[in-house]
C-alpha positions in Angstrom: 85.0 112.3 -79.1 82.4 114.9 -78.2 83.6 117.2 -75.5 86.7 119.2 -74.8 89.0 117.0 -77.0 87.0 117.7 -80.2 87.8 121.4 -80.6 91.6 121.2 -80.3 91.6 118.2 -82.7 89.6 120.0 -85.3 91.6 123.3 -85.0 94.9 121.3 -85.0 94.0 119.4 -88.1 92.9 122.5 -89.9 96.1 124.3 -88.9 98.2 121.4 -90.2 96.4 121.3 -93.5 96.6 125.1 -93.9 100.3 125.1 -92.9 101.1 122.4 -95.5 99.1 124.3 -98.2 100.9 127.5 -97.3 104.3 125.9 -97.3 103.8 124.3 -100.7 102.2 127.3 -102.4 104.7 129.2 -104.5 103.2 132.6 -104.5 104.2 135.3 -106.9 105.3 138.0 -104.4 104.9 138.6 -100.7 101.8 140.4 -99.5 102.4 144.2 -99.0 102.5 145.7 -95.6 99.1 147.3 -94.7 98.6 150.9 -95.7 97.3 153.5 -93.2 93.6 152.4 -93.0 94.7 148.7 -93.0 97.2 149.3 -90.2 94.5 151.0 -88.2 92.2 148.0 -88.6 94.9 145.6 -87.5 95.6 147.7 -84.4 91.9 148.0 -83.7 91.4 144.3 -84.0 94.4 143.5 -81.7 93.2 146.1 -79.1 89.6 144.7 -79.2 91.0 141.2 -78.8 93.1 142.2 -75.8 90.1 144.0 -74.2 87.9 140.9 -74.9 90.3 138.6 -73.1 90.5 141.1 -70.2 86.8 141.6 -69.6 85.7 138.0 -70.4 85.9 136.7 -66.8 84.0 139.6 -65.3 81.4 140.3 -68.1 80.7 136.7 -69.0 81.1 134.8 -72.2 77.9 135.8 -74.0 77.9 139.5 -73.3 81.6 139.9 -73.9 81.4 137.8 -77.1 78.5 139.9 -78.4 80.3 143.2 -77.9 83.5 141.7 -79.4 81.6 140.4 -82.5 79.7 143.7 -82.8 82.9 145.7 -83.0 84.6 143.3 -85.3 81.7 143.0 -87.8 81.2 146.8 -87.7 84.9 147.5 -88.2 85.5 145.0 -91.0 82.2 145.0 -92.8 80.1 147.5 -94.6 76.8 146.2 -93.2 73.9 148.3 -91.9 73.2 148.3 -88.2 70.3 145.8 -88.5 72.5 143.3 -90.4 75.4 143.9 -88.0 73.0 143.3 -85.0 71.7 140.1 -86.7 75.2 138.7 -87.3 76.2 139.6 -83.7 73.3 137.8 -82.2 73.8 134.8 -84.5 77.5 134.4 -83.9 77.4 135.1 -80.2 74.5 132.7 -79.6 76.0 130.0 -81.9 79.4 130.3 -80.1 77.7 129.9 -76.7 75.7 126.9 -77.8 78.7 125.2 -79.4 81.1 125.7 -76.5 78.8 125.3 -73.5 76.2 122.8 -74.7 77.9 120.8 -77.5 81.5 120.7 -76.2 80.5 121.0 -72.5 83.2 123.6 -71.8 82.8 125.7 -68.7 82.4 129.3 -69.6 82.5 132.4 -67.4 79.0 133.3 -66.4 79.4 136.9 -65.4 76.9 139.0 -63.5 74.0 138.1 -65.8 74.4 134.4 -65.2 75.2 133.4 -68.8 
């Protein structure tokens, strides 16, 4: 089961469980539409995600993921720069190790070779 089949199975199972939980939850009222700052965060996150997908093949997985995570953590969190940098290194490195070494997925290397 280790390899490329594991991740879709885990994500698919999680989505099914969350979908059933969401469908059976009788919430009080629908969530409100984001206000001005919330809407700006949504647009920023969508734009950063589109940019990440666009530059991933050329920049490589690790550098593109590090920049993506840095922007996301900085935009959504209230962390200091040292904490943001630590989270960025941790998440980008862990993602690289999981996808490349544990799951054996081919990742774009980019000009730096990783």
